[in-house]
C-alpha positions, 0 to 999 in steps of 0.5 A, a space after each residue: 334230816 341233817 341241816 345240810 339236807 334242809 339247806 339243799 331242800 331250801 335251795 331246791 324249793 327256791 329254784 322251783 318256785 319261779 317255775 311253778 309260779 310261771 306255770 300257774 300263770 301260763 295256765 291261767 292265761 290260757 283259760 282266760 283266752 279260751 273264755 274270750 274265744 268261747 264268748 266271741 267265737 273267735 281265735 284270740 291271739 295276745 301280743 303283750 310286752 310287759 316287764 316281767 321277772 322271769 329268771 331265778 335271780 329276779 331280773 326284769 326283762 323288757 320286751 318288744 315286737 321281734 322276729 320270734 313274735 312274728 313267727 308265732 303270730 303267723 303260725 297262729 293265723 295259719 292254724 285259723 280257718 279263713 272264716 274264723 274271726 281273729 281277735 288280737 290283744 295288743 299291749 306293746 311299745 312297738 319293735 322291729 319294722 320287719 316283724 310288725 310288717 309280717 304280722 300286719 300282712 297276715 292280719 290283712 290277708 285273713 278273710 274273716 273279721 280281725 279285731 284288735 283290742 288295746 286295753 292300755 297302749 299299742 305304740 309304733 309297730 303296735 299301731 301298724 297292727 291296729 291299722 291292719 284290723 277291721 275294728 280297733 276296740 280301745 279302753 276309754 283312756 288307751 292310746 296308740 302312737 305315731 309310726 315315724 321311723 327312728 334311725 339309731 337314737 334319732 327320729 328320721 325326720 329330725 335328721 333330715 331337718 337338721 341337715 336342711 337347716 345346716 344347708 340353709 346356713 351354709 354350715 359344713 355337714 360331716 359325712 356321718 350326718 349325710 349318711 344318716 340323712 340318706 338312711 333317714 329319707 329312705 326309712 321315712 319313705 318306706 314306712 309311709 309306703 308300708 302304712 299306706 299299703 296296709 290300709 289300702 289292702 284293708 279296703 281303705 280308699 287311696 284318698 283316705 289312706 295317703 293322708 293317714 299314712 302321712 300323718 302317722 309318719 311325717 314327724 308332726 308328733 314325737 315318737 312317744 306322743 299318745 294318740 287318744 281315742 278321740 284323736 284316732 277317730 279324727 284321723 279316720 281310724 275305725 275305733 270303738 270302745 268297750 273292751 271285754 272284761 276278759 281282756 282286762 283279767 288277762 292283762 292282770 296275769 302279767 305281773 310286773 317285777 316284784 323286786 321293788 314295792 309297787 308304785 300303785 296300790 288300791 283295794 282291787 274291787 269295784 266301787 259303786 256310789 251309793 244312791 242319793 237319799 232323795 232317790 233322784 238319779 245322778 246326772 
């Protein structure tokens, strides 16, 4: 074999390596989902958005909830008998309101129990999907997030407040800001109504649904504010803890970009404190 042939073989193997690695990951994920389904006698749907290296050149791709996601989830729900419980693994920063609304409507309409697992975070549209579940199971330090709508790069509520302050001071308001304020008012009204409708469809009383919908959409927090387990419970969400080990193992099968040294390193085994010499139990 000539040096030219060896060079071609090297490039061929380099091109095939990412495809083979991705295929192995896909098979491992499917096996992990099947284990969880067998354990819980349910259909498991995973909606995971992480930065992954997918291309030959190794560029990381960040993803969000989009129409392709909603189409896939709706198809999975349609393939599930109405009496089969659905478990959804959520790990997402949010995304398109339309896509999140479609998924939430499908989950609410499912007759059997719907459980959402949040191992790390489910922000914005991910929180809307959590509101559509009968039970939200979060890791002890996992978080949800507010649902206040964004208009362009600005929070809708901030646009409305800026216009109100200018009106109070008598300052001129340019036409573009007025148009943004009109869109912001509509967006805030629509998203609040959407959250309330999802909650009421999910057997919430209107007297409970309205305050929660308002709290999640009225801009009292920044859009990336982390709602902890305790805060979610205080808002009235049906939150429990105790995420199955299979969910954590599944999340480990979504590697981050390998183009740089990892920021966090540790020995990946459980550490258990040794018993005390006097045999007394720890408090």
